[in-house]
C-alpha positions as CSV (number, residue, x, y, z in Angstrom):
1,X,96.8,41.3,145.2
2,X,95.5,44.8,144.6
3,X,94.6,45.0,148.3
4,X,98.3,44.6,149.2
5,X,99.3,47.5,147.0
6,X,96.6,49.7,148.3
7,X,97.4,49.0,152.0
8,X,100.8,50.7,151.8
9,X,99.2,53.9,150.5
10,X,97.1,54.2,153.7
11,X,95.0,57.3,154.0
12,X,97.6,59.7,152.6
13,X,96.6,62.6,150.3
14,X,98.2,62.7,146.9
15,X,98.4,65.0,143.9
16,X,99.7,64.1,140.5
17,X,98.8,63.0,137.0
18,X,97.4,59.9,135.3
19,X,98.0,58.5,131.8
20,X,96.7,55.8,129.6
21,X,99.3,54.1,127.4
22,X,99.0,51.7,124.4
23,X,101.1,49.9,121.9
24,X,103.4,47.0,122.7
25,X,102.3,47.6,126.3
26,X,98.8,48.9,127.3
27,X,97.3,50.0,130.5
28,X,97.4,53.0,132.9
29,X,100.0,54.7,135.0
30,X,100.0,57.5,137.7
31,X,102.7,59.7,139.0
32,X,101.9,61.3,142.4
33,X,103.5,62.9,145.4
34,X,102.2,63.8,148.8
35,X,99.8,66.8,148.8
36,X,101.9,68.6,151.4
37,X,104.8,68.5,149.1
38,X,103.0,70.3,146.2
39,X,104.2,73.8,146.9
40,X,107.7,72.8,147.5
41,X,108.1,70.7,144.4
42,X,106.4,73.1,141.9
43,X,108.3,76.1,143.3
44,X,111.6,74.2,143.0
45,X,111.0,73.3,139.3
46,X,108.8,76.3,138.3
47,X,109.6,79.2,140.7
48,X,106.5,81.1,141.8
49,X,104.0,78.7,140.4
50,X,102.5,77.8,143.8
51,X,101.1,81.4,144.1
52,X,97.8,80.4,142.4
53,X,95.9,77.2,142.4
54,X,95.6,77.3,138.6
55,X,99.4,77.8,138.1
56,X,100.2,75.0,140.6
57,X,97.9,72.6,138.9
58,X,99.3,73.4,135.5
59,X,102.9,73.0,136.9
60,X,102.0,69.6,138.3
61,X,100.6,68.5,134.9
62,X,103.8,69.8,133.1
63,X,106.2,68.1,135.6
64,X,104.2,64.9,135.4
65,X,104.1,65.0,131.6
66,X,107.9,65.5,131.3
67,X,108.7,62.8,133.8
68,X,106.2,60.2,132.6
69,X,107.1,60.8,128.9
70,X,110.7,59.9,129.8
71,X,109.7,57.0,131.9
72,X,107.5,55.4,129.2
73,X,109.9,56.2,126.5
74,X,112.6,54.4,128.5
75,X,110.4,51.3,128.6
76,X,109.9,51.6,124.8
77,X,113.6,52.1,124.1
78,X,114.6,49.1,126.2
79,X,112.0,46.9,124.6
80,X,112.8,48.3,121.2
81,X,109.2,49.0,120.5
82,X,106.7,51.9,120.5
83,X,104.4,52.9,123.4
84,X,102.1,55.9,123.1
85,X,100.5,57.7,126.0
86,X,97.6,60.1,126.4
87,X,97.9,63.7,127.7
88,X,98.2,64.0,131.5
89,X,95.1,64.1,133.6
90,X,95.5,66.0,136.8
91,X,94.3,64.0,139.9
92,X,93.8,64.6,143.6
93,X,93.1,61.4,145.4
94,X,93.4,59.7,148.8
95,X,95.1,56.4,149.6
96,X,94.1,53.4,147.5
97,X,92.1,55.6,145.1
98,X,95.4,56.7,143.7
99,X,95.7,53.5,141.7
100,X,93.8,53.3,138.4
101,X,91.7,50.3,137.7
102,X,93.9,47.4,136.8
103,X,93.3,46.1,133.3
104,X,91.5,42.7,133.2
105,X,91.2,42.8,137.0
106,X,88.3,40.3,136.9
107,X,90.3,37.7,135.0
108,X,93.3,37.4,137.2
109,X,93.7,37.2,141.0
110,X,97.0,39.0,140.8
111,X,97.8,42.3,139.1
112,X,101.1,43.6,137.8
113,X,102.2,46.8,139.4
114,X,105.5,48.5,138.7
115,X,106.3,51.0,141.5
116,X,109.1,53.5,141.3
117,X,110.1,56.0,143.9
118,X,112.1,59.1,142.9
119,X,113.7,61.2,145.6
120,X,114.0,64.9,145.2
121,X,115.5,67.8,147.2
122,X,117.7,65.9,149.7
123,X,115.1,63.2,150.3
124,X,112.4,65.7,151.5
125,X,110.1,65.0,148.5
126,X,109.4,61.7,146.8
127,X,107.5,60.9,143.6
128,X,105.7,57.6,143.3
129,X,105.0,56.0,139.9
130,X,102.5,53.2,139.7
131,X,102.2,51.5,136.3
132,X,99.5,48.9,135.8
133,X,99.9,47.1,132.4
134,X,97.4,44.8,130.9
135,X,98.3,41.1,131.6
136,X,98.4,39.5,128.1
137,X,100.6,42.1,126.3
138,X,103.1,42.2,129.2
139,X,103.2,38.4,129.3
140,X,104.0,38.3,125.6
141,X,106.7,40.9,125.8
142,X,108.4,39.2,128.7
143,X,108.3,35.9,126.9
144,X,109.7,37.4,123.7
145,X,112.3,39.4,125.5
146,X,113.6,36.3,127.3
147,X,114.8,35.1,123.9
148,X,114.9,31.5,124.9
149,X,117.7,32.0,127.4
150,X,116.1,29.6,129.9
151,X,116.7,32.2,132.7
152,X,113.2,33.7,132.6
153,X,110.5,32.9,135.1
154,X,107.4,31.7,133.3
155,X,104.8,34.4,133.7
156,X,102.2,32.0,135.1
157,X,104.6,31.0,137.8
158,X,104.7,34.5,139.4
159,X,101.3,34.0,140.9
160,X,102.4,30.6,142.2
161,X,105.4,32.2,143.9
162,X,103.1,34.7,145.6
163,X,100.6,32.1,146.8
164,X,103.4,29.8,148.0
165,X,105.2,32.5,150.0
166,X,101.9,33.5,151.7
167,X,101.1,30.0,152.7
168,X,104.6,29.4,154.0
169,X,104.5,32.6,156.0
170,X,101.1,31.7,157.6
171,X,102.5,28.3,158.5
172,X,105.6,29.8,160.1
173,X,103.4,32.1,162.2
174,X,101.3,29.1,163.3
175,X,104.4,27.2,164.3
176,X,105.7,30.1,166.4
177,X,102.4,30.5,168.1
178,X,102.3,26.8,168.9
179,X,105.8,26.8,170.3
180,X,105.7,30.0,172.3
181,X,102.1,30.3,173.1
182,X,102.1,33.8,171.8
183,X,99.5,34.9,169.4
184,X,101.3,35.5,166.1
185,X,100.4,37.1,162.8
186,X,102.6,37.5,159.7
187,X,102.1,38.8,156.2
188,X,103.9,39.1,153.0
189,X,103.7,42.6,151.5
190,X,105.8,42.1,148.4
191,X,108.1,39.7,146.6
192,X,111.2,41.0,144.8
193,X,113.4,39.3,142.3
194,X,116.9,40.7,141.8
195,X,120.2,39.6,140.3
196,X,122.4,37.8,142.8
197,X,125.0,40.5,142.7
198,X,122.4,43.0,144.0
199,X,121.5,41.0,147.1
200,X,124.1,42.9,149.3
201,X,122.5,46.2,148.3
202,X,119.1,44.8,149.3
203,X,120.3,43.6,152.7
204,X,122.5,46.7,153.5
């Protein structure tokens, strides 16, 4: 649910760039970092650029353009297709307003969000990339890319996994409350799918 994605953004202030993309995939994406990191990141990549607001803004657009072009091109290369994107639009936004409108939001209870975190400068600065593709083109690409291997999760089942996990979590909380007499709340913030060999990395 969009609300779940927005919740983790809280009331933080962000600076970054926004793009529209089209082709085999269509939708919108943003690359942002915390406002207080602006001077540090632009000076690290473009020394002296934080000295004026105009230079800092231009540097953010350039950094975002370089990174997002590579990110989207990587998707296109992997899918062996073409994805074009618009020039970067500079943005300054708070919390949930960072996310662009999800394509076809009125037609689906769930939205696809690809979130990436890139750490820079010894973990002092982090970029966040939120990519919101339109539902139908993504569903078609995923089905085509599965190639009939039988290992792919049908696209319509992803929403079922989400709903099923939420219901199970609520029921578990009710059982704990009934057994212990302690008011209990639980929530599912995200569901992740990963190859079995990556499970140890997830657990740590």
